[in-house]
LOMARPA-466498 format. One line per 2 residues: number of its first residue (from 1); their letters; for each residue x, y, z of N, C-alpha, C, O. Coordinates in Angstrom, 1 decimal. Layout:
REM residues N
NUM = a = X:Y:Z:X:Y:Z:X:Y:Z:X:Y:Z  ...
//
This chain:
REM residues 157
1 = mn = 0.6:-1.2:0.1:-0.1:0.3:0.0:0.7:0.7:-0.4:1.7:0.0:-0.5  0.7:2.3:-1.0:1.2:3.5:-0.9:1.0:4.3:0.2:0.0:4.4:0.9
3 = ad = 2.5:5.0:0.6:2.1:5.5:1.9:1.3:7.1:1.9:0.8:7.8:2.9  1.3:7.3:0.7:0.3:8.8:0.1:-1.2:8.6:0.0:-2.0:9.5:0.1
5 = ae = -1.2:7.1:-0.2:-2.8:7.2:-0.5:-3.7:6.9:0.8:-3.4:6.4:1.9  -4.9:7.4:0.5:-6.0:7.9:1.7:-6.4:6.6:1.8:-6.4:5.8:0.8
7 = pa = -6.7:6.1:3.0:-7.2:5.1:3.7:-8.6:5.1:2.9:-9.0:6.2:2.5  -9.5:3.8:2.6:-10.6:3.6:1.6:-11.9:4.2:2.4:-12.9:4.7:1.8
9 = gn = -11.7:4.0:3.8:-12.8:4.8:4.3:-13.0:6.3:4.5:-14.0:6.7:5.1  -12.0:7.1:4.1:-12.1:8.4:4.1:-12.3:9.1:2.8:-12.2:10.3:2.8
11 = ih = -12.5:8.6:2.1:-12.8:9.1:0.7:-14.1:9.8:0.5:-14.2:10.7:-0.3  -15.2:9.3:1.2:-16.0:10.4:1.1:-16.5:10.9:2.2:-17.7:11.2:2.3
13 = te = -15.7:11.1:3.2:-15.9:11.6:4.5:-15.9:12.9:4.6:-16.7:13.4:5.4  -14.8:13.8:3.7:-14.6:15.3:3.4:-15.8:16.0:2.7:-16.0:17.1:3.0
15 = pr = -16.6:15.3:1.9:-17.5:15.9:1.0:-18.8:15.7:2.1:-19.8:16.4:2.1  -18.7:15.2:2.5:-19.8:14.5:3.5:-19.8:15.6:4.6:-20.9:16.2:4.9
17 = rq = -18.7:15.8:5.1:-18.8:16.9:6.6:-18.8:18.1:5.7:-19.4:19.0:6.3  -18.3:18.6:4.5:-18.7:19.7:3.9:-20.2:20.1:3.5:-20.6:21.2:3.6
19 = ri = -20.8:19.2:3.2:-22.0:19.4:2.9:-23.0:19.5:4.4:-23.8:20.4:4.6  -22.8:18.5:5.2:-23.2:19.2:6.6:-23.2:20.4:7.2:-24.1:20.9:7.8
21 = rg = -21.8:20.9:6.9:-21.5:22.0:7.5:-22.4:23.2:6.6:-23.1:24.0:7.2  -22.2:23.2:5.3:-23.2:24.1:4.3:-24.3:23.6:4.8:-25.0:24.6:4.5
23 = tl = -25.1:22.9:5.3:-26.6:23.0:5.4:-26.8:23.5:6.8:-27.8:24.1:7.2  -25.5:23.2:7.7:-26.2:23.8:8.7:-26.0:25.2:9.0:-26.7:25.9:9.8
25 = re = -24.8:25.7:8.2:-24.7:27.3:7.8:-25.9:27.7:7.4:-26.5:28.5:8.1  -26.4:27.1:6.3:-27.4:27.5:5.8:-28.6:27.7:6.7:-29.4:28.6:6.4
27 = tl = -28.7:26.9:7.6:-30.1:26.8:8.7:-29.5:27.5:9.7:-30.3:28.2:10.4  -28.4:27.6:10.0:-28.0:28.5:11.5:-28.0:29.8:11.2:-28.8:30.5:11.9
29 = dh = -27.3:30.4:10.0:-26.9:32.0:9.8:-27.9:32.4:8.4:-27.7:33.5:8.0  -28.5:32.0:8.1:-29.2:32.4:6.8:-30.4:33.1:6.8:-30.7:34.2:6.5
31 = hr = -31.1:32.0:7.4:-32.7:32.5:7.8:-33.3:32.4:6.4:-34.3:33.1:6.2  -33.0:31.7:5.5:-33.7:31.7:3.9:-34.9:30.8:4.0:-36.1:31.1:3.8
33 = tr = -34.6:29.8:4.3:-35.2:28.3:4.1:-36.1:28.0:5.4:-35.7:28.4:6.5  -37.0:27.5:5.3:-38.1:26.9:6.2:-37.3:26.1:7.1:-38.0:25.9:8.2
35 = pa = -36.3:25.5:7.1:-35.7:24.9:8.4:-35.4:26.1:9.1:-35.9:26.4:10.2  -34.5:27.0:8.4:-33.9:27.9:9.4:-34.9:28.9:9.7:-34.7:29.7:10.6
37 = ki = -36.1:29.0:9.0:-37.0:30.1:9.7:-37.8:29.2:11.1:-38.1:29.8:12.1  -37.9:27.9:10.9:-38.6:27.2:11.8:-37.2:27.1:13.3:-37.5:27.2:14.5
39 = fd = -36.1:26.9:12.9:-35.0:26.7:13.6:-34.8:28.4:14.7:-34.5:28.5:15.8  -35.1:29.3:13.7:-35.3:30.6:14.5:-36.1:30.5:15.6:-35.7:30.6:16.8
41 = fv = -37.6:30.4:15.1:-38.7:30.5:15.9:-38.6:29.3:17.1:-39.2:29.4:18.2  -38.1:28.7:17.0:-37.6:27.5:18.2:-37.0:28.2:19.1:-37.4:28.3:20.3
43 = iq = -35.4:28.9:18.4:-34.8:29.3:19.4:-35.1:30.7:20.1:-34.5:31.1:21.1  -36.1:31.4:19.5:-36.8:32.4:20.2:-37.5:32.0:21.3:-37.4:32.4:22.5
45 = ml = -38.2:31.0:20.8:-39.3:30.6:22.0:-38.6:29.9:22.9:-39.3:29.5:23.9  -37.6:29.6:23.0:-36.5:28.9:24.0:-35.8:30.1:24.9:-35.2:29.8:26.0
47 = ii = -35.8:31.5:24.4:-35.4:32.3:25.0:-36.3:32.8:26.1:-36.0:33.0:27.2  -37.5:33.0:25.4:-38.6:33.4:25.9:-39.2:32.4:27.2:-39.4:32.8:28.3
49 = cs = -39.4:31.5:27.0:-39.4:30.3:28.2:-38.3:30.6:28.9:-38.6:30.9:30.0  -37.0:30.6:28.6:-35.6:30.5:29.5:-35.9:31.8:30.4:-35.8:31.7:31.6
51 = vv = -36.3:33.1:29.9:-36.4:34.1:30.7:-37.7:34.3:31.6:-37.6:35.2:32.5  -38.9:33.5:31.4:-39.8:33.2:32.2:-39.7:32.5:33.1:-40.2:32.8:34.2
53 = sf = -39.1:31.3:32.7:-38.9:30.3:34.0:-38.2:31.2:35.0:-38.7:31.5:36.1  -36.7:31.7:34.4:-36.0:32.8:35.4:-36.5:33.3:36.3:-36.2:33.1:37.5
55 = si = -37.6:34.3:35.9:-38.2:35.2:36.4:-39.3:34.9:37.7:-39.6:35.7:38.6  -39.8:33.4:37.5:-40.5:32.7:38.1:-39.9:31.9:39.1:-40.5:31.8:40.1
57 = et = -38.8:31.3:38.8:-37.7:31.0:40.3:-37.5:32.4:41.2:-37.5:32.2:42.5  -37.4:33.3:40.9:-37.2:34.5:41.8:-38.1:34.7:42.7:-37.8:35.2:43.8
59 = lp = -39.8:34.0:42.5:-40.3:34.5:43.8:-40.6:33.6:44.7:-40.5:32.4:44.3  -40.8:33.9:45.6:-40.3:33.2:47.0:-41.5:32.3:46.9:-42.4:32.3:46.1
61 = gl = -41.1:31.4:48.1:-42.3:30.2:48.7:-42.7:29.5:47.2:-43.9:29.6:46.7  -42.0:29.1:46.7:-42.0:28.2:45.4:-42.0:26.5:46.0:-41.2:26.2:46.8
63 = sd = -42.8:25.6:45.5:-43.0:24.5:45.8:-41.4:24.0:45.4:-40.6:24.6:44.7  -41.4:23.0:45.9:-40.0:21.5:45.4:-40.5:21.3:44.1:-39.8:21.5:43.2
65 = dt = -41.9:20.7:43.8:-42.0:20.4:42.5:-41.7:21.1:41.6:-41.0:20.7:40.7  -42.3:22.6:41.9:-42.1:23.7:41.0:-41.0:24.0:40.5:-41.0:24.0:39.3
67 = la = -39.8:24.2:41.3:-38.4:24.7:41.4:-37.9:23.3:40.7:-37.0:23.5:39.9  -38.2:21.9:40.7:-37.8:21.0:40.2:-38.3:20.9:38.6:-37.7:20.0:37.9
69 = vl = -39.2:21.6:38.0:-39.6:22.1:36.9:-38.7:22.8:36.3:-38.1:22.7:35.2  -38.5:23.6:37.2:-37.8:25.0:36.5:-36.5:24.9:36.1:-35.9:25.6:35.2
71 = sa = -36.0:24.0:37.1:-34.7:23.5:37.1:-34.4:22.7:35.6:-33.5:23.0:34.8  -35.3:21.8:35.7:-35.3:20.8:34.3:-35.4:21.8:32.8:-34.9:21.7:31.7
73 = ie = -36.5:22.8:33.5:-36.6:23.9:32.0:-35.3:24.4:31.7:-34.8:24.4:30.6  -34.4:24.9:33.0:-33.5:25.6:32.6:-32.3:25.0:32.4:-31.3:25.7:32.2
75 = lv = -32.2:23.1:32.4:-31.2:22.4:31.9:-31.3:22.1:30.3:-30.4:22.0:29.5  -32.8:22.0:30.2:-32.9:21.4:28.7:-32.6:22.9:28.1:-31.7:22.7:27.2
77 = tv = -32.9:24.2:28.2:-32.7:25.4:27.5:-31.2:25.5:27.4:-30.6:26.0:26.4  -30.3:25.1:28.7:-28.8:25.4:28.4:-28.6:24.3:27.3:-28.2:24.8:26.3
79 = ai = -28.7:23.2:27.2:-28.1:22.1:26.8:-28.6:22.6:25.2:-27.8:22.8:24.3  -29.8:22.8:25.0:-29.6:23.5:23.4:-29.2:24.6:22.9:-29.0:24.8:21.7
81 = ft = -28.9:25.7:24.1:-28.2:26.9:23.7:-26.6:26.2:23.3:-25.9:26.3:22.3  -26.4:25.6:24.5:-24.6:25.1:24.2:-24.2:24.5:23.0:-23.2:24.7:22.3
83 = ae = -25.5:23.4:22.7:-25.7:23.1:21.3:-25.4:23.8:19.8:-24.8:23.6:18.8  -26.2:24.7:20.5:-26.2:25.7:19.3:-24.9:26.6:19.0:-24.5:27.2:18.0
85 = yl = -24.5:26.5:20.4:-23.2:27.5:20.2:-22.1:26.8:19.2:-21.6:27.2:18.2  -22.0:25.4:20.1:-21.1:24.5:19.1:-21.0:24.2:17.9:-19.9:24.1:17.3
87 = lr = -22.1:24.2:17.4:-22.5:23.8:16.1:-22.0:24.8:15.2:-21.4:24.6:14.1  -22.5:26.1:15.8:-22.1:27.7:15.3:-20.7:27.8:15.3:-20.2:28.4:14.4
89 = lw = -19.9:27.3:16.2:-18.5:27.2:16.5:-18.1:26.2:15.4:-17.3:26.8:14.8  -18.3:25.2:15.1:-17.7:24.1:14.3:-18.1:24.5:12.6:-17.4:24.1:11.7
91 = ia = -19.3:25.3:12.4:-19.4:25.6:11.1:-18.5:27.2:10.6:-18.3:27.5:9.5  -18.4:27.7:11.6:-17.6:29.1:11.4:-16.3:28.9:10.7:-15.5:28.0:11.1
93 = dy = -16.0:29.7:9.9:-14.6:29.6:8.9:-13.6:30.1:9.7:-12.6:29.4:9.6  -13.7:30.9:10.3:-12.7:31.5:11.4:-13.6:31.6:12.9:-14.5:32.3:13.3
95 = rl = -12.8:30.2:13.5:-13.6:29.9:14.7:-13.2:30.4:15.7:-13.8:30.3:16.8  -11.8:31.4:15.7:-11.7:32.4:17.1:-12.1:34.1:16.6:-12.1:35.1:17.3
97 = rf = -12.4:34.1:15.6:-13.3:35.5:15.0:-14.5:35.2:15.5:-15.1:36.2:16.0  -15.2:34.0:15.4:-16.9:33.9:15.7:-16.8:34.0:17.2:-17.7:34.6:17.8
99 = vf = -15.8:33.5:17.8:-16.1:33.2:19.2:-15.8:35.0:20.3:-16.1:35.4:21.5  -15.2:35.5:19.3:-15.1:37.2:19.8:-15.7:37.7:19.1:-15.4:38.9:19.0
101 = sf = -16.9:37.2:18.2:-17.5:38.4:17.6:-18.6:38.9:18.8:-18.4:38.6:20.0  -19.8:39.9:18.1:-20.5:40.1:19.2:-21.5:39.3:19.6:-21.9:39.3:20.8
103 = yg = -22.3:38.4:18.6:-22.9:37.1:18.4:-22.6:35.9:19.4:-23.2:35.4:20.2  -21.2:35.7:19.0:-20.2:34.7:19.5:-20.1:34.9:21.4:-20.3:34.0:22.1
105 = lm = -19.9:36.1:21.9:-19.8:36.3:23.0:-21.1:36.5:23.5:-21.2:36.1:24.7  -22.3:37.0:22.9:-23.4:36.7:23.3:-23.9:35.2:23.6:-24.3:35.0:24.7
107 = dl = -23.8:34.3:22.9:-24.2:33.2:23.1:-23.4:32.5:24.2:-23.8:31.7:25.1  -22.1:32.9:24.1:-21.7:32.3:25.1:-21.8:32.6:26.5:-21.8:31.8:27.4
109 = la = -22.0:34.3:26.7:-22.8:34.7:28.1:-23.6:34.1:28.0:-23.7:33.7:29.2  -24.6:33.5:27.4:-25.7:33.1:28.0:-25.9:31.9:28.8:-26.8:31.6:29.6
111 = va = -24.4:31.0:28.3:-24.7:30.0:28.9:-23.5:29.6:30.2:-23.3:28.8:31.1  -22.9:30.8:29.7:-21.5:30.7:31.1:-22.0:30.9:32.5:-21.2:30.6:33.4
113 = py = -23.0:31.2:32.8:-23.1:31.7:34.2:-23.8:30.3:34.8:-23.7:30.1:36.0  -24.7:29.1:33.8:-24.9:28.1:34.4:-23.8:27.2:34.7:-23.6:26.5:35.7
115 = yl = -23.1:27.4:33.7:-21.3:26.4:33.8:-20.6:26.9:34.9:-19.8:26.2:35.4  -20.9:28.2:35.4:-20.1:28.7:36.2:-20.6:28.2:37.8:-19.9:27.8:38.8
117 = av = -22.1:28.2:37.6:-22.3:28.1:39.1:-22.1:26.3:39.1:-21.6:25.8:40.1  -22.5:25.7:38.2:-22.2:24.2:38.4:-20.8:23.9:38.8:-20.6:23.0:39.7
119 = vl = -19.6:24.6:38.2:-18.3:24.3:38.5:-17.6:24.8:39.9:-16.8:24.3:40.6  -18.3:26.2:39.8:-17.5:26.9:41.0:-18.9:27.2:42.0:-19.7:27.8:41.4
121 = dl = -19.2:26.8:43.3:-19.6:26.7:44.3:-19.3:28.3:44.8:-18.1:28.5:45.0  -20.2:29.4:45.0:-19.8:30.5:45.5:-19.1:30.6:46.8:-18.2:31.4:47.1
123 = rs = -19.8:29.3:47.5:-19.1:29.1:48.9:-17.5:28.8:48.9:-16.7:29.2:49.7  -17.4:28.2:48.0:-15.8:27.6:47.7:-15.2:28.9:47.4:-14.1:28.8:48.0
125 = lr = -15.3:30.1:46.6:-14.9:31.3:45.9:-14.9:31.9:47.4:-13.9:32.5:47.4  -15.4:32.0:48.5:-15.5:32.9:49.3:-14.6:32.1:50.3:-14.2:32.7:51.3
127 = af = -14.3:31.0:50.2:-13.5:30.3:51.2:-12.1:30.2:50.8:-11.1:29.9:51.4  -12.2:30.4:49.6:-10.6:30.3:48.7:-9.9:32.1:49.3:-8.9:32.3:49.9
129 = rl = -10.9:33.2:48.8:-10.8:34.5:49.3:-10.2:34.7:50.8:-9.4:35.5:51.3  -11.1:33.8:51.3:-10.6:34.1:52.9:-9.3:33.4:52.9:-8.5:33.9:53.6
131 = lm = -8.9:32.2:52.2:-7.7:31.7:52.8:-6.9:32.4:52.2:-5.8:32.5:52.9  -6.8:33.1:51.1:-5.5:34.0:50.4:-5.5:35.2:51.1:-4.5:35.9:51.1
133 = sh = -6.6:35.5:51.6:-6.1:36.9:53.0:-5.7:36.5:53.8:-4.6:37.0:54.3  -6.2:35.3:54.4:-5.1:35.1:55.5:-3.5:34.6:55.2:-2.6:34.7:56.0
135 = fr = -3.5:34.1:53.8:-1.9:33.6:53.4:-1.3:35.2:53.1:-0.1:35.4:53.4  -2.0:36.4:52.6:-1.2:37.4:52.9:-1.0:38.3:54.0:-0.1:39.2:54.1
137 = em = -1.9:38.0:54.8:-1.6:38.5:56.4:-0.1:38.0:56.7:0.9:38.6:57.0  -0.4:36.4:56.7:0.8:35.8:57.3:2.1:36.2:56.5:3.0:36.7:57.2
139 = te = 2.3:36.2:55.2:3.3:36.6:54.9:4.0:37.9:54.9:5.2:38.1:54.7  2.9:39.0:55.3:3.2:40.5:55.5:4.4:40.6:56.1:4.6:39.5:56.6
141 = pp = 5.3:41.5:56.3:6.5:41.5:57.4:5.6:42.0:58.7:4.6:42.7:58.6  6.0:41.7:59.7:5.1:41.9:61.2:5.2:43.5:61.2:4.2:44.0:61.8
143 = pr = 6.2:44.5:60.7:5.9:45.9:61.0:4.6:46.4:60.2:3.6:47.1:60.6  4.7:45.8:59.1:3.5:46.7:58.2:2.0:45.7:58.9:0.9:46.1:58.9
145 = ra = 2.4:44.9:59.3:0.9:44.1:59.8:0.5:44.9:61.0:-0.7:44.9:61.2  1.2:45.5:61.8:1.4:46.1:63.1:0.4:47.4:62.6:-0.7:47.8:62.9
147 = la = 1.3:47.8:61.8:0.6:49.6:61.2:-0.6:49.2:60.3:-1.1:50.2:59.8  -1.0:48.3:60.0:-2.5:48.0:59.6:-3.3:47.9:60.5:-4.4:48.5:60.5
149 = el = -2.9:47.1:61.5:-3.7:47.0:62.7:-3.9:48.3:63.6:-4.8:48.5:64.3  -3.0:48.8:63.3:-3.0:50.6:64.3:-4.2:51.3:63.5:-5.1:51.8:64.1
151 = qt = -3.9:51.2:61.9:-4.9:52.0:61.1:-6.6:51.7:61.5:-7.4:52.6:61.8  -6.9:50.3:61.3:-8.1:49.8:61.6:-8.8:50.2:62.6:-9.9:50.7:62.7
153 = sp = -7.8:49.8:63.7:-8.4:49.9:64.9:-8.6:51.4:65.6:-7.9:52.4:65.5  -9.9:51.2:66.4:-10.5:52.1:66.5:-9.8:53.5:67.5:-8.7:53.2:67.9
155 = pa = -10.2:54.7:67.8:-9.2:55.3:68.7:-9.4:55.1:70.1:-10.6:55.0:70.5  -8.3:55.1:71.1:-8.6:55.0:72.3:-9.4:55.9:73.1:-8.5:56.7:73.5
157 = p = -10.4:56.3:73.6:-11.0:57.0:74.6:-10.9:57.8:75.4:-11.8:58.2:76.1
//
């Protein structure tokens, strides 16, 4: 077998991939075809659903069942928005340009809070800040620490 020859399975893979990217680009970016219009409508309805469910979630005294439904709605909408973002990234000719474009940043900012809340628990962030401030206090030279304590202590009566 020739070292420069393509494996038999990859002969049609690239044109197929290009066709899929082209179809997705037409659906996601150009808004002219019926599937593109349906996709736009579905995304707009998901945005409205997400905003309404988020607003309802802020109301006090919601039952556990209601909170569970709202969490499920959030999970589904974030999953769909994430898939849309990843598809847009995949079909972009210049991916880095897409990431830093206005719409790329808006799409990323739409899903980032969900993933940050999952990854970073705010209590752990607070604990990290306390640990760092304690570390900073321990590494400061004693005269500076004493001066700082004098500046923050109330004046003697």
